MARBA-102775 format. One line per field, with one value per residue (C-alpha): residue in one letter; x, y, z. Coordinates in steps of 0.05 Angstrom, whole numbers, plus 5000, padded with zeros to 4 digits. Example, Ala and Ser with C-alpha at 12.3 -4.5 7.8 and 13.67 -1.06 7.14 Angstrom:
<rs>
residu	c(a / s)
xx	c(5246 / 5273)
yy	c(4910 / 4979)
zz	c(5156 / 5143)
</rs>
This chain:
<rs>
residu	c(m / v / l / v / s / l / y / s / l / f / l / a / g / l / g / v / g / l / n / g / i / e / n / l / f / g / p / f / i / s / t / d / a / d / v / g / k / l / v / e / n / a / v / n / r / g / v / r / e / l / f / f / t / l / e / w / s / a / d / p / a / i / l / p / k / s / l / n / t / c / k / s / l / f / h / l / k / l / s / h / n / i / l / v / d / f / p / t / s / s / c / f / p / s / l / e / k / l / e / l / q / y / v / m / y / k / d / e / a / s / l / v / n / l / l / s / s / c / p / v / l / e / s / l / v / v / k / r / n / e / d / d / n / v / a / k / f / s / v / k / v / p / s / l / r / f / l / l / y / s / n / d / n / k / s / m / t / d / e / n / d / v / v / d / a / g / r / s / l / v / m / d / t / p / a / l / s / q / l / n / i / s / d / c / s / e / d / s / w / s / i / k / n / m / p / c / l / q / d / a / h / i / s / g / q / s / f / h / d / t / s / k / l / l / r / s / a / s / a / v / s / s / l / g / l / h / l / t / d / e / l / a / v / y / c / s / t / n / e / f / p / q / l / i / e / c / t / i / t / p / c / d / s / d / w / m / d / s / l / l / l / f / l / g / n / t / p / k / l / k / k / i / t / v / d / y / r / l / t / y / e / p / p / p / v / s / a / s / w / m / p / r / f / p / h / p / e / c / l / y / s / c / l / e / n / f / e / l / i / d / y / g / g / r / e / e / k / k / e / l / v / e / y / i / l / i / m / s / e / c / l / k / i / t / a / t / i / s / m / r / s / n / l / e / d / k / e / t / i / m / e / t / l / n / s / l / f / l / s / f / n / n / i / s / f / s / v / q / t)
xx	c(4729 / 4659 / 4647 / 4591 / 4609 / 4571 / 4587 / 4548 / 4501 / 4477 / 4440 / 4392 / 4400 / 4464 / 4514 / 4542 / 4567 / 4611 / 4671 / 4627 / 4601 / 4671 / 4692 / 4633 / 4633 / 4696 / 4695 / 4674 / 4627 / 4633 / 4574 / 4577 / 4550 / 4475 / 4461 / 4388 / 4402 / 4450 / 4397 / 4343 / 4387 / 4397 / 4322 / 4307 / 4355 / 4320 / 4365 / 4360 / 4407 / 4422 / 4470 / 4474 / 4516 / 4524 / 4578 / 4578 / 4561 / 4510 / 4435 / 4408 / 4400 / 4331 / 4326 / 4289 / 4215 / 4227 / 4256 / 4189 / 4157 / 4217 / 4187 / 4253 / 4287 / 4303 / 4353 / 4358 / 4408 / 4406 / 4461 / 4479 / 4461 / 4398 / 4328 / 4277 / 4215 / 4167 / 4094 / 4034 / 4037 / 4105 / 4107 / 4164 / 4131 / 4197 / 4235 / 4255 / 4315 / 4317 / 4372 / 4364 / 4429 / 4437 / 4389 / 4343 / 4268 / 4223 / 4172 / 4142 / 4093 / 4150 / 4176 / 4106 / 4095 / 4161 / 4149 / 4076 / 4097 / 4138 / 4089 / 4142 / 4195 / 4230 / 4293 / 4299 / 4362 / 4354 / 4411 / 4387 / 4417 / 4408 / 4361 / 4330 / 4264 / 4224 / 4195 / 4150 / 4189 / 4135 / 4152 / 4088 / 4107 / 4066 / 4117 / 4179 / 4222 / 4288 / 4296 / 4360 / 4345 / 4401 / 4389 / 4453 / 4445 / 4448 / 4399 / 4433 / 4380 / 4396 / 4351 / 4317 / 4300 / 4234 / 4242 / 4204 / 4146 / 4129 / 4191 / 4180 / 4193 / 4128 / 4132 / 4077 / 4113 / 4073 / 4119 / 4184 / 4232 / 4297 / 4305 / 4369 / 4354 / 4405 / 4374 / 4407 / 4360 / 4310 / 4254 / 4193 / 4175 / 4107 / 4113 / 4057 / 4060 / 4113 / 4090 / 4142 / 4203 / 4258 / 4323 / 4331 / 4390 / 4375 / 4420 / 4415 / 4383 / 4310 / 4274 / 4205 / 4175 / 4230 / 4187 / 4136 / 4192 / 4219 / 4149 / 4143 / 4210 / 4192 / 4185 / 4253 / 4303 / 4364 / 4375 / 4432 / 4432 / 4477 / 4462 / 4455 / 4426 / 4360 / 4354 / 4371 / 4312 / 4264 / 4299 / 4292 / 4217 / 4204 / 4206 / 4239 / 4213 / 4239 / 4307 / 4363 / 4422 / 4440 / 4497 / 4509 / 4552 / 4564 / 4554 / 4539 / 4552 / 4525 / 4517 / 4529 / 4472 / 4430 / 4456 / 4434 / 4364 / 4359 / 4383 / 4330 / 4278 / 4311 / 4295 / 4316 / 4380 / 4434 / 4487 / 4510 / 4563 / 4592 / 4626 / 4672 / 4697 / 4650 / 4658 / 4706 / 4716 / 4698 / 4641 / 4652 / 4618 / 4588 / 4634 / 4577 / 4540 / 4538 / 4497 / 4446 / 4398 / 4371 / 4414 / 4385 / 4355 / 4387 / 4457 / 4446 / 4393 / 4407 / 4469 / 4514 / 4560 / 4592 / 4636 / 4672 / 4703 / 4759 / 4778 / 4826 / 4837 / 4797 / 4773 / 4699 / 4709 / 4746 / 4689 / 4638 / 4674 / 4682 / 4610 / 4583 / 4629 / 4608 / 4534 / 4538 / 4581 / 4530 / 4526 / 4571 / 4588 / 4637 / 4672 / 4712 / 4752 / 4782 / 4838 / 4844 / 4898 / 4940 / 4949 / 5018 / 5013 / 4976 / 5015 / 5001 / 4927 / 4923 / 4957 / 4906 / 4848 / 4875 / 4884 / 4812 / 4784 / 4823 / 4790 / 4723 / 4718 / 4654 / 4683 / 4709 / 4748 / 4793 / 4831 / 4844 / 4895)
yy	c(8036 / 8053 / 8025 / 8011 / 8010 / 7973 / 8006 / 7961 / 7903 / 7862 / 7798 / 7778 / 7709 / 7696 / 7739 / 7766 / 7838 / 7885 / 7837 / 7780 / 7819 / 7840 / 7767 / 7747 / 7804 / 7845 / 7916 / 7943 / 7916 / 7935 / 7956 / 7889 / 7858 / 7848 / 7900 / 7882 / 7809 / 7829 / 7871 / 7819 / 7765 / 7808 / 7820 / 7746 / 7731 / 7779 / 7841 / 7888 / 7944 / 7961 / 8018 / 8024 / 8075 / 8078 / 8123 / 8121 / 8166 / 8120 / 8128 / 8121 / 8049 / 8021 / 7977 / 7910 / 7907 / 7857 / 7914 / 7951 / 7904 / 7884 / 7868 / 7858 / 7923 / 7968 / 8018 / 8037 / 8085 / 8101 / 8147 / 8181 / 8151 / 8113 / 8124 / 8127 / 8095 / 8065 / 8048 / 8058 / 7984 / 7992 / 7971 / 7975 / 7956 / 7953 / 8012 / 8062 / 8096 / 8123 / 8162 / 8192 / 8225 / 8258 / 8209 / 8221 / 8213 / 8187 / 8239 / 8271 / 8214 / 8164 / 8204 / 8208 / 8133 / 8115 / 8157 / 8136 / 8063 / 8070 / 8070 / 8068 / 8113 / 8154 / 8181 / 8213 / 8242 / 8279 / 8310 / 8337 / 8345 / 8410 / 8376 / 8314 / 8318 / 8341 / 8412 / 8401 / 8360 / 8334 / 8302 / 8277 / 8225 / 8223 / 8179 / 8219 / 8242 / 8263 / 8301 / 8325 / 8363 / 8392 / 8431 / 8472 / 8484 / 8560 / 8594 / 8626 / 8679 / 8753 / 8810 / 8814 / 8740 / 8710 / 8655 / 8592 / 8596 / 8523 / 8496 / 8483 / 8440 / 8417 / 8387 / 8354 / 8319 / 8326 / 8279 / 8312 / 8326 / 8340 / 8383 / 8400 / 8442 / 8473 / 8506 / 8556 / 8542 / 8599 / 8547 / 8565 / 8527 / 8503 / 8477 / 8453 / 8457 / 8415 / 8412 / 8361 / 8397 / 8403 / 8411 / 8452 / 8474 / 8524 / 8551 / 8574 / 8628 / 8606 / 8663 / 8659 / 8626 / 8630 / 8668 / 8611 / 8560 / 8599 / 8604 / 8529 / 8523 / 8572 / 8517 / 8485 / 8476 / 8472 / 8516 / 8525 / 8585 / 8607 / 8680 / 8720 / 8791 / 8767 / 8708 / 8754 / 8799 / 8741 / 8717 / 8786 / 8784 / 8713 / 8692 / 8628 / 8621 / 8549 / 8556 / 8529 / 8519 / 8559 / 8556 / 8616 / 8615 / 8688 / 8699 / 8772 / 8842 / 8872 / 8802 / 8825 / 8873 / 8815 / 8770 / 8818 / 8825 / 8750 / 8739 / 8788 / 8736 / 8678 / 8689 / 8618 / 8611 / 8575 / 8560 / 8600 / 8579 / 8625 / 8583 / 8616 / 8552 / 8559 / 8635 / 8640 / 8716 / 8746 / 8796 / 8868 / 8893 / 8960 / 9000 / 9020 / 8955 / 8948 / 9009 / 9006 / 8955 / 8935 / 8883 / 8812 / 8784 / 8716 / 8745 / 8769 / 8719 / 8648 / 8640 / 8583 / 8568 / 8611 / 8581 / 8615 / 8569 / 8589 / 8653 / 8695 / 8756 / 8805 / 8865 / 8850 / 8779 / 8807 / 8857 / 8802 / 8760 / 8821 / 8842 / 8774 / 8770 / 8838 / 8824 / 8757 / 8785 / 8763 / 8692 / 8631 / 8614 / 8571 / 8602 / 8564 / 8596 / 8552 / 8586 / 8586 / 8536 / 8580 / 8642 / 8674 / 8712 / 8659 / 8667 / 8742 / 8732 / 8678 / 8724 / 8778 / 8730 / 8701 / 8771 / 8788 / 8726 / 8735 / 8802 / 8766 / 8724 / 8689 / 8657 / 8586 / 8591 / 8553 / 8574 / 8517 / 8516)
zz	c(2023 / 2046 / 2116 / 2163 / 2237 / 2292 / 2358 / 2404 / 2399 / 2458 / 2444 / 2499 / 2527 / 2488 / 2527 / 2462 / 2470 / 2431 / 2430 / 2408 / 2349 / 2329 / 2331 / 2288 / 2237 / 2250 / 2277 / 2209 / 2157 / 2083 / 2041 / 2007 / 2071 / 2078 / 2131 / 2132 / 2148 / 2202 / 2238 / 2225 / 2255 / 2318 / 2323 / 2317 / 2374 / 2421 / 2416 / 2477 / 2456 / 2384 / 2367 / 2291 / 2253 / 2177 / 2150 / 2074 / 2016 / 1984 / 1992 / 2064 / 2085 / 2097 / 2158 / 2154 / 2170 / 2225 / 2267 / 2266 / 2316 / 2359 / 2427 / 2463 / 2444 / 2504 / 2474 / 2400 / 2370 / 2295 / 2269 / 2204 / 2136 / 2157 / 2130 / 2186 / 2155 / 2204 / 2187 / 2234 / 2251 / 2286 / 2358 / 2409 / 2475 / 2514 / 2483 / 2537 / 2504 / 2433 / 2397 / 2328 / 2307 / 2238 / 2204 / 2145 / 2153 / 2097 / 2117 / 2179 / 2187 / 2196 / 2255 / 2286 / 2275 / 2308 / 2370 / 2378 / 2375 / 2439 / 2498 / 2552 / 2520 / 2574 / 2541 / 2472 / 2440 / 2374 / 2334 / 2267 / 2198 / 2160 / 2112 / 2142 / 2105 / 2165 / 2171 / 2231 / 2282 / 2329 / 2395 / 2427 / 2479 / 2543 / 2579 / 2561 / 2620 / 2586 / 2520 / 2487 / 2423 / 2380 / 2316 / 2308 / 2234 / 2231 / 2186 / 2125 / 2117 / 2121 / 2143 / 2075 / 2071 / 2094 / 2147 / 2131 / 2180 / 2168 / 2202 / 2275 / 2336 / 2369 / 2439 / 2478 / 2536 / 2601 / 2641 / 2620 / 2678 / 2641 / 2578 / 2540 / 2478 / 2431 / 2370 / 2322 / 2264 / 2277 / 2271 / 2312 / 2376 / 2399 / 2469 / 2514 / 2589 / 2623 / 2696 / 2717 / 2689 / 2741 / 2700 / 2636 / 2593 / 2538 / 2483 / 2411 / 2370 / 2361 / 2397 / 2365 / 2426 / 2477 / 2526 / 2526 / 2536 / 2596 / 2626 / 2619 / 2655 / 2710 / 2763 / 2749 / 2806 / 2759 / 2698 / 2647 / 2600 / 2543 / 2559 / 2495 / 2497 / 2469 / 2516 / 2574 / 2557 / 2565 / 2629 / 2661 / 2652 / 2676 / 2748 / 2773 / 2844 / 2854 / 2822 / 2866 / 2818 / 2756 / 2705 / 2660 / 2597 / 2575 / 2501 / 2484 / 2508 / 2573 / 2601 / 2672 / 2668 / 2643 / 2698 / 2753 / 2722 / 2718 / 2789 / 2813 / 2792 / 2830 / 2904 / 2926 / 2887 / 2927 / 2874 / 2814 / 2764 / 2710 / 2657 / 2606 / 2573 / 2513 / 2508 / 2449 / 2455 / 2522 / 2512 / 2533 / 2595 / 2616 / 2660 / 2706 / 2711 / 2787 / 2809 / 2753 / 2782 / 2851 / 2885 / 2875 / 2939 / 2931 / 2938 / 3009 / 3033 / 3010 / 2965 / 2988 / 2929 / 2875 / 2820 / 2763 / 2710 / 2662 / 2700 / 2659 / 2702 / 2660 / 2700 / 2693 / 2720 / 2780 / 2790 / 2787 / 2839 / 2885 / 2876 / 2895 / 2956 / 2980 / 2970 / 3007 / 3064 / 3117 / 3090 / 3095 / 3023 / 2986 / 2926 / 2874 / 2818 / 2763 / 2725 / 2650 / 2631 / 2584 / 2627 / 2623 / 2689 / 2728 / 2793 / 2796 / 2782 / 2836 / 2887 / 2871 / 2880 / 2945 / 2972 / 2953 / 2986 / 3050 / 3062 / 3072 / 3135 / 3114 / 3052 / 3044 / 2979 / 2932 / 2870 / 2822 / 2767)
</rs>
C-alpha cells in the first residue's frame, strides 16, 4: 500500500497535537485520502507547525493554494514526494523555520518565491535530491541566521567529462551566524560576505569556490572540517584569527601535515577535537610529519582542551597525542581520549595512554571506553 505519513501537526488554539491527529486520521493516510483538504483544514484552523512527509511512488503532490498565504505558520517541513510550487503572491509573515528535504521544485522561480515570501525566516534546512529540477539554488534571505545545506549527490563525471557550469549554490545571507554545509555534487558556489558568521561546519567535494567560503568564515569562533587534502590546502592559506574551537574529521592522506599548517593560522585556538568516527579507513600519515613545519603558536600559548574521539591505537594517533602534550607542556590543559568500541587489545592501549599522560604533570586527562 502507498502511504502518506504525518509526523507532526499542531493546531493553534485547539490543543490538538500529534496524538490528536492520529486519533482523527490514524498515523498513516492512504493515497485515497484528500491530502489537499487535510492541509487546507489545518490552515483554516490556524496551524502553527506543519511537518508533512509523502512517501509514495506517484507524481509529487501539489499542496493547496490556501497554504501559500498562511499567516499563522511558524514552522513548516516538507519532505520527499512534494512539489514545491509557490507563486509570487505567497506570504508567510510568521514563518521562522523552514525545512525542505528531498522535495521536487516546479522551477527555480518557485524556490525564490517561497524564500522571498518569508520576511522573518531565521532557520533553513535543505536536503537535496539528485534531480530536483533546480540548477541554480539561490538562498537570498536577509533575516536568515541558521542554514543547513546538504547536497551529497556525488557527481558521476570522470576526468574527461565537462562539469555543468550552470549548476550552483548562491548564498546572500548577511545575518547568518551558523552554517552547516555538506556538498559532494561539484556544483559551484557563489557566496556573498557573511559578517555575522560565528559557527561553520564544512564538508564535501565542491572546491570551485572553497577559498572564498573559507575567507567568509575567517571570523568564526567555532569551525568543523572534514579535512581532505584539497580542503587542507585552502585552510593552510586562510587565517582564522578569532577561532576558539575546532573539530577535525580526517579524510585523506597527510592529514597531520595539513593539520599543523591549519593550526598555524589559528593563534587563539583553545580547544581542538580530532574525530575519527566518520573516517571509514584511517588515512596514512607521513613518517616525518612533526619536524617539517614550524610549531603552531596556539599549542604552546593558549590551548586548554584536546580531545581525540574513536582512538584505535594506531601509531600516528599516538604520535599526535604525544606531540600536542609536548608542545603544550607549559600550559594547563585537559585531554580526553575516547576509545574505539571494538578494540581487541583495549586494556593494553589504555595502559600505554595512561603511562604517556602520567609523564606530563600539567595534564588533566581521562581515557574513556
